[in-house]
N, C-alpha and C positions, 0 to 999 in steps of 0.2 A: 247591269243599268248603265256600261259605259255610254253606248251610244246614243241613250235615252236621255240618257243625261246631257251630252252633249247637243244634243239637238232641242233640250230644253223639255223635254216630252217626260211623262211619268213611266216608269219602268211595268213590269204585270203585276208588283206587288204594292204600285201606287206611291211610290220614292222617287223624289226630282236626285239625284246622286244620293247626299245624306238628308236632305229635305223631303218631308211628308205635307204635302199640298193642299190646299180645299180642294175636293173634286168637282165644286161647280168653276173653279177657275178664277175665284175673285183675288188670289195670290196670298191669301191668311196661310201662315204655315201652324205646324204641329207637329209635338215631338213623336209622335205615333199615330197606327189606323185606328187603333182604339179612343187615341184621346180625340181625332176629327171625327171618329164617330158619336163620340158624346154631345161632342159641342153641335154637332150637325141638327143631333135630334133635342137633348134635353136641354141643350144649352140655346135652343132655340136659333142657330146661324141659319137652315134654310130657310128661313122666314124672311130676312134681309140679306142675303147673300144676294149681290151684284152680277156676280161673275156669269150667270146663263142666260144674260138678257143684253140687249142689244142698247143703244147710247140713249135714245128718249126713253126708254124706262123708268117709271116712278124710283127705282132703290137705284138707279144707275145715277139717278140726278139727286138722288139723296145724297149717295157717298161721296159726289160733285161738290156737294155745297158745303158738306164738312170738312172737305179738304181746301176747300178754295175759300170758306167764312168762317165758319165755327168746330172745332173739332167737337165739341160739345153736341153737333147732333146727332154725328156718328156712335157716341157713346151710348147716347139718351137712348137710341135706338136699338141698339147690343143689349142694354141692360131690358127695357121693355118686352123684349123679343123674348130673351129669359124668361123673363116674369110671366108673357103668354104661354110660353110652351110648359110652365110646371101645374104640377097636376090641381092644385089651388091657385089659379091664375089670379084670380080677382084679391085675395090675403096676398098675394108676392106683388101686385102691383101697389096696392095700399100702404104695402110696409116701405116700396120703394120713395111713393109721395109723400110718407111722413118722414121721411129724413130733412125735407126742406128746413133749414130754419138760419132766419125769422122766413116770413111769411114775404119777404120783398120780391116783385117778381125777376125771373133771370133778365130780361133786359135793362130793368134800370140797373141792375148788381153793374153791367156792362159800361156804366156811365159814371161810376162813382168818383168823384173828382175833379171832375171835366167845369168847364165853365158854363154857363146856364143854357147859352145859346147852343152851344156844341153838344149837352148834355140832351138836349131835346131832338137833337139833328138824331145822335145816336141811337136814344131809346127807342123813335121812332122807325128806325132802319132796324134795328135789332129784332123787334116786335115783328117786324113783318118778315122777316128772314125765319122766325122762328114758327110762325104760322104757316109759311110755304113750305119749311122743313117738315110740319107736322102732317100738312095736305101729303106729300110727297112721300110720308113713314105708313100712313093712315091706307093710301089706295094700294101699296106696294104689300102690305100686307093682307089686305082682303083680296085682291082680286089673284094674286100669286100665292100667298101665303094659306091661305083658304080662313084668315082670322075672321070670326063672326063679328058684323058690325058693328053690336053691342056692346062687343070686348072692354073691359075697362082699360087694357091696354093701349086701346087706341083713343080711348077720351082725350080731351083736350088738356085736362085738367092733369093728368096722368104726366102729360107730356111736357108741361110747364113746371110740375111738380119735381119731375126728374131732372131736368135743365138747370132749375135750383137747387137740386140735391148736391150735382155735381158741383156747385159752385161753393157751395157751404159748406157741405158732411163728405167731401172725397177724402179719402186717405191715399197718401203716395206711397209707392211698392215700388222696392228696387230689391229686383232676386238677380243669382248666380247667374254666369252665363249659360242658356241652356246646351250650348255645344261643348263646354267641358263636363259636362253632366255624359255626352255621349261618348266622349272620348274616352272618360275613366270607364264606361261600361265595356264598351269594346277593346280595350286594354283587359279589363276581368275576364273576358270572353275570350282572350290571346292564352291568359293564363291557364284558363279552366280546358284547357286543350278545346273549346269550342270553334275555335278559328284555327286557322292554318297559322303558324310560324312565322311566316312570311309575311303576313299583313303587321307586324310589330314595324318591320322596315317602311313599309307605305305609311303607316301613322307615324311613324318617326319624321318622314319625310314633311306630313303635313302640319304637324305640331312646330317643325324647323320652320318651314317658310311663312308660318304665322308669326312666329318672332321675328324673323327678318322682316317681313311687311312693317310689324310696328319698329322698330327699330329705325328702319329707313323714313317713319313717316314723323311729322316734326312734333318737336315734344311740348306738351302741352302747357298752357300760362304756367307761369311759376317755378317748370320744371329744368332742372338742371343735369339734362341728358349728356352731358359734355365732362362731367365728373366722372364716369364710367364708362366702359366699351360694354357694349350688348352682352348678356350672355352667353347668347349662341353664336359670337362670330367664329369658333372653331367647327359650326354645323355650319354655317352660311353658304359655305362652297361644295358644300359634301355631293358625291355623288351619286345619283341614285338611278336605274335602271328604267325605270320609267317616268321619266320627265313628264309627258301630257299628261300623266295621271297627278301629278302633283300639282301642275298647273288647273286641270278639271278640280280636284278638291279645293285648293284654296279659294277659287272662284267661289265655288257654290259655298262653302264655310263663309265667306263676306254677304254674299246675297240672302243665306240663310239669317245671319246677326241682325241685317235690314230690316228683313221681314218682319223680326220676332222682337226687336225692341222697339221701344217707344220713341216720338218723332223728337223728343226731345234728351234724347240717350246721350249727344253727344259722340266724339269720334274716335270710335273701337280702336285705330292707329294710333291717334295723338295720346289717350290713356293708357294705350298700350306703353307706349316708348318714352312717357314719362315712369311711369310703374316697371318695366322692366330694366331700364336703364339705371334710374336713380335707389328704386327698391333694392335691389341686387345689391348695389354700392353698399347702401344703408343695412340691408341685413346680411350680410356677407359671409357671415357664421353660420353654415348651413351645409353642413353634408350633402344634401342633394345636388346643392350647387358642384361640390367637389365632383360628385362623380357626374352630374351634366356637361364638366369641361373634359372629360377623358375623350380621347380621340374617336373622330367621325366613323360613324358606322358602317362596316365593310360586309360585303358579301357573304353568301353561305351562312352556318350555323352560329359559326360565334359570331356573326353580324346581326343575324336574329335576336340573339342573346343582351348584345349590345346594345341594338334596338329599342328593346322589350327595356330595360333597364333605363337606358335613354329617355323614355315615355312618361314610366313610371316617375321619374325623378322632376321631372318639369310639369306632370298633371299634380304630382304631392305640393310642390311647391306654390303651383295658380290656386290650387285647394286651400290651400293654407290661408291666404288672405288673396281672394278675389279681386277686392275691389281695385288693390294696388299694383298686383303681382302678376294678373292675366290678361292679356293683352287680347283675350276674346269677349264680344260686347255681354253685357248682362243686358236685364229687361228691366223697361222703367217702365211704372204705370199708375194707373188711379183707379181704387177700389171703390164700392159702395159696400164698406160692410158694416149693416146695421145696429147691431149690438155697440159696437167701438164706435161707431159716428156719432152716436147719441152723446157719448160723453161731452161733457161744457168745457169751452176753451176757458185756457186761465194764463197767463204770461208766467206763471209760476206752476207750472204742471207738477202734481203728481206722480203722474205715468208719462210713458211714450209706446208708441207703437210700433211693433217692429213685423214685419211681414218675415216668412219662411216657407221654403218649399218644404212638404210632407209627401213624402213617397207611400205611395198604396200600395205598391207590390215589393215585397222581398226574398222571396225565395226565386229559386229556381223554377218550380211549378207552377207559380200564380203566373211566372213571366210565361210560362209555355200556354197556361189556359188562357192568359189575354191573346196571346197572340192568335192562338187558334180563333178564339171568339171574334176576334177583329177581321176574320177571315184569311189567313194568312200571313205571312210578313215574317221579321226574323224578330225574334226573341227579346234581343238584347234592345233595341229599341223601346219596348214596351216597360222595360225597367224604370223609366223615368216618367210613368205615369203617375201622377198624385195630384196635388191640391196646394193652393195658394194659404196659408193658416196665419192668423193676422195675430199678435199675443199684445196684453197689454202689461209692460212693463215697470214696476214699478220702480221709482227714482229716486225713492228714499221710505222711511217707515212710513206707514198711514194708519192712523188709525182707527178702531171701528167705528162705522157709520160715518166715517169722513168720505166724501163724496171725492169720486173717481173725476178727474180733470187732466187734458190733454193740451198741447198746445197747437191751434191750425195756423198760428203764422208762424214764422223765424221772430224767436225771443230774443236773439243776438240785435236784435235791429232797434234803434231810437223807438222812445217813445212813440214822434211823430212817424217814424216809420212803420211800427206796429199800427198806429192809429189807422194810416193808408189801406194797409193790409188788410186789418179787419172790416174795414168800410166796404174792400171791394170783396169781403166775401159776407156781405150782408151780416155782421158781427156786432154787437154794440161795442163800444169806445167810448170812454175806457171799460175795459170790464170788470171793475171792483175788484180786482185781486191785490195784493200786498205792494205787489211793486206798482201799480199802478198808483197805489195812492201815495207811496213812496215817490214817486217820479212828480206828482201833483201837486208835493207838499215840495220841493226845491229839494228833492232827495236829502229831506230832513227824517233821519232815523227815529227822532223823538215822537214822529207824528205815526207811525207804523203802531199798532194798537196791540196787537198780541208780541210774544217775547219769544214764542216761536214763529213768528214770522220775520222778526228781524235777522234770527239764528237762518231762514229759510232764504233770506233777501243777499245777508252776508255768505252763504254758499253759493248762491247763484253768480255772486260778482266773483267768486276766487274763478268759477268755472266760465267765467269767458275774460277772465285776466285784469279785472279791474279792483286789483290788490288793495292799493291806497282807501278806495271804498268799501271793500270788504273788513281791512282795518277798523275802519270809521266804525261801522255795523258790528262789528267786534266789543268795540269798545263801549259802545250803546248796550250791551248784553250785558257786559260786565258793570254797568253803572247798575242797571235796573237788578241785577242776582242780589242773593240776601241769605247766601250761606255759602262759606268757602269754598266747597265743592266747585258750585257752578261760577266761582268769579276763578276758579282754576282753569274751569274746559275754555270757558271764553278765553283768560289769557291766552292761553296754551294756541288757539284758533287766530285771536290775532298777534302773538308772534310768529307765527307760519304767515299769515298776510303779509307782514311787515317786509319777513326777509324773502317773499315771494315779490317784493317791491323793493328789493337791493337797500331798505333801511336795517343793515344789519346792527348797528348801534343799537336802535329803537328797539330792533325784537329780541335782544337781549335783554335791556332793562324792562321791559314787558315781562318777559320769561321771570325774572328774578322776582318781581313784584307778585306774580302770582305764585311763586314757591312759597315765598314767604307767607301769605295768607293759606295757602293749603300743601304744607311739605310732605302729605303720602300720596302726592298725583302720579301716578306713574310715567303719566309722559314728561311731565316736566321733571320727576326726577333722572328720569334716564337724560333729559337735555345738562341738567346739572353735574352728572355723573359723566359725562361726557366732556364738558366743561374742568372741572378738577383734574381728569385724563390728561389732557393736552394742555392744559397751562401750564406756563415755565414762569418762576421769578424774576423779575425784573433786572435783576442784577445780571442774570444768565446771557442776555441777548448781548450780541457784538458787532460792533460798525463793521460793514462788508471791508473784503481787504481792497486794498490799492489797488485798482486796474480791473478789478471784477467785470464790471460793466463793459470794458473792453473785449474781455475774454468772453463773452457772450455773443450766440447769434442770431439776429432781430430778423422774420419775416414780416413782412407788412401785408396787414389781410384786406384793410380798409383804409381811409384817412383815421379813423378813430381806434383800430383795433389793431393789435400784434400780436405775435408769438415769439416768445425768447427760448433760448435754448442754452443750458448752462454747462459753465463745463463742472466737472465731477464735484458735487457737495457730501457722499459718501465715500468710505475706501470699497474696493470690492470686499475686503473681508468683510465689514460690516453689512454690506449690501447680503453677502451669503446668509451671515447669522439671522438677518430678517428672515429671508427664504426659508431657512432650517427652521426657527422657530415656529413660521405660518404652516409650515408642510405637517410639523407635531402637531399643533394645535387643531387644524384641520381635522386629522387622522384620530385626535383624543373627542372628537364631536362628533367623530361618524362620517368625516366628508366635507368638502366644500361647500359651500351653499351659494344659491342665487336669488333666495329670499327674501332678503332684504332690501332690494332696491326692483318693486315692482315696474315701472315706467321701464325701466334699462337695467335688465337684469344679471347683474356683473357677478361670475365666481369669483369670492373674495370671503376674506376675514377679516374682521376690524381688528385695527393695532390696537386698540382701548381693553381688548380681551387678551394680547397677547404680551403679558410683563417683557420679556426680551426683546422682544421686537420694538416695543412701547418706549424702555428705557434709549433705545439707540433714536429712533426716531424724534423725541424732544429735545437731545441734545444736539442733533443736526436742526432742528425748526427754529431754535435760539439763535444757533451759530451762523448759520445762513443761510437757510429757506425763508423764514418770518425776513429779515433784513432785504434779501433779496426783494421780496414781494413790495414791500412798504416803499423800497427804492426806483425799483423799476416799472412802477404801477399806480403811483400815488392819485391818481384823481378814482383808479377803481375801487380802491378801499379807503376811500372819505377823509384823506389825507393824513390818517392817522399814525403814529410811528411802528415801528417792528413789534414794540413791547406791548400794545394795543390791539394785536389781530389777534382772531380767534378761528383756532380751528373746528369747523363745524362738522367735519367727519374726517375721515383717514382709513385707508385698508388696504389690504395687499389683495389684490387682482393677481386671477391666472388664466392664461389666455393658452388653451390645449389645441393643437392643430387638430386632432381626433373627435373634439368636443366643441367647449367653449373657443371658435374659434377670432371674433371682433364683435364687435357693436353696433347698433344702428345709429343713424343720426339722432342727437339729442345737446339738451343745452343742462349744465349742471345748477344746483340750488347752491350758490356760491359767487360771491361777484369775482374770485380769483380762485382759478383751478390749476394742480400741479402734476403732473407724472413721473414720478422721480423710477429711473430705469434701476432695474434690482439685476438684471443680465442683461446679455448683447450675444447678436450674431458671433459664432455660429449655433449657440444654444438654441434659434430658430431662427427661420427664414418669412420673411412678410416682419407685419406688423407697424407700428407708430399710431400717431394719432393724426389720422384722416380731417383734413379741413378744406369743405366744397368751396369757401371762399378763395381758398390757396389751388385747389385742383389734384393737393398731391398728400400724402400721410410726411409729419414730421416725425422722428424718433432721435432721444438723445444717443449721441454718439459712440458716448463712451458709459458702462458702467457707475453707476452713483449719481449721472448726471440729471437734469430736469428740464424739461417741458410745461414752461409757465405761459398761462393765456385767460383772457376773461370769460371764463367758462359759463356765467349765467348769461351775457349775450353773444358769446359765440357759439354757432355751432360746429359739432364737431362729432366725428365717430372714431369706434376702434379699429383699425385699420386690421384684415383678414391675414391671420397668418397662417402660413402653408405648409411649415415643418416644425417641430419640437415643443417646447412649452416656453411661455413668455411670461416673467413676471415683472408689475411694478406696484406702488404706491400711490393711489389717488388721493388727491389731497383736498378736499373742499374748505376756502378759508376766507374771512371778512374782515370787516373791521367792529371791533369789542365796543362795550361800553364801560362807563364807570374808571376804576384807576387802572394803571399798568399791571 
């Protein structure tokens, strides 16, 4: 099919390169011949396909009107054509029309928020355009599609109803890149022996070209592509036998993405540049990346095997997080899903809608049968036939009999922004939910009736980063609580919100008071146990040695933030003792764990559980670490002296070049963070704390030295180690409350 592809024509099997296009010639792209056949018949595409007709045909004019004025016209035509093709088409049409909520005409929704004079003009224009588009649709369906003049699908009420549903009941869909699925199946066919081994080199060439194009494109807004080199720099200049084939496949891949993706899908190259450069730097601890950085693929059997490995590593990485790591373009679309779309809107929903792809063919026999039914073709394409399924995912515990609600506008918008968005979709505003009630009352928590709604609003504020507001709402929960357990639950959540708001002293005060109300509360007991484990007597703290600050190296990240590298605070013998004790403790508990930190899963052992290591750490904390943090970062720790600093968490972290090699970008739950080096090169290669604002990693130059920074405010990552094993102590600290 190479000649047909280059000529833009279909080959004998109906494929244009790797794409399957509409047989009518309208340009619609399909994942397989079977998919195309299904849409042509049961999907109703035959009734509205503009491909076979000349420029003056009503269906061509309708397509032009949708492109130049309102995309909703094309979507409405597709939905009604599918309903008309259904066995019980009248019921299908009625179901579509019933989705419109409320019954505000489509053209009036187009003028929401406009000045009266302009609104009248827009309403008149949109009404006329809708009527003209309906006439085109009706004529095209009757005289070319053969639809009966009295069909419910052709009625004006049906047309207006579906247009309204597209405004008020649409479900946004975002699906993985179809091309990714094709590549995965192509590789699977090579591995199964159903395709020549040499195809692996051609596939590797295509994938590397995709990465190269993505890396060369401008980075998306806010991306720091300069923080790291492209993952495939080693492959960008690789020589392949058939350069023309590479260029051809890149061209068809890009065109296929454009044909499949939605109009608002964004730049695939831009997303790829940000995702590939930025996310690889952040997620660096990936065995697949290590293999992907091997030598370029060479010719021959060994080259085919290496190409196969290269494809496997790239596709596995892309599949793990297609949204941020895959440079291929996904599908952005809008669906009308009757059961889901009938859910009522709420600004504090208990559900969210998630779209996923559900394959219908799983076995080789099913693939072959589908290929035969489609009139030939290669079975590997048909492996990706399937359907879109929309799931309602519970966002919290839902009581029996509680109404299911979803957010039909962005809930992180302001009250004014949500009101405008709801009005544009014909939804009542305010909607009457707890959040609208709270905001209408000037954000007074006392105005919220049910205690469960207060907690709901507090959780929402936490999710959206409004931590002070979350703390105030949890305080309202505490005030309403009547038993010790409820007071403790609300107190623990309030303290966590205060911690997130960087109000450490207040957080520790709230936790202490809540623990006094309910000593048996497990989470508060854990906080208290850590406080006791890391606390030192006030008399144990010492002033910093003279000249200590001069011996430190300072790296400025911004006018407000810096990184300080200290001279050794522990001896090599003390560091070795901590490592030995941590390894023994890990072995006793069945190995190192990554379960303590969900967001950034370090491989660690908490110091509080290793008495031998804890004793060494406490001495170093009082003698040097706490005085250094208080002296070097007074603003970050609220100006308290060293004896008032509190360790929120401290743990030995193990980076292994064969397993956990690094950490993605993140911020800590700390006012001040410290990484204490327990070993140094040549015990490992690479490593250090990577600061995107600096563009490189910083590591303590000597065993026992520390890297100090404002971990809650400064984004950082664990730089990948390339050999050996690296050990550090990670410390999260901040201001405490009460006495020294």
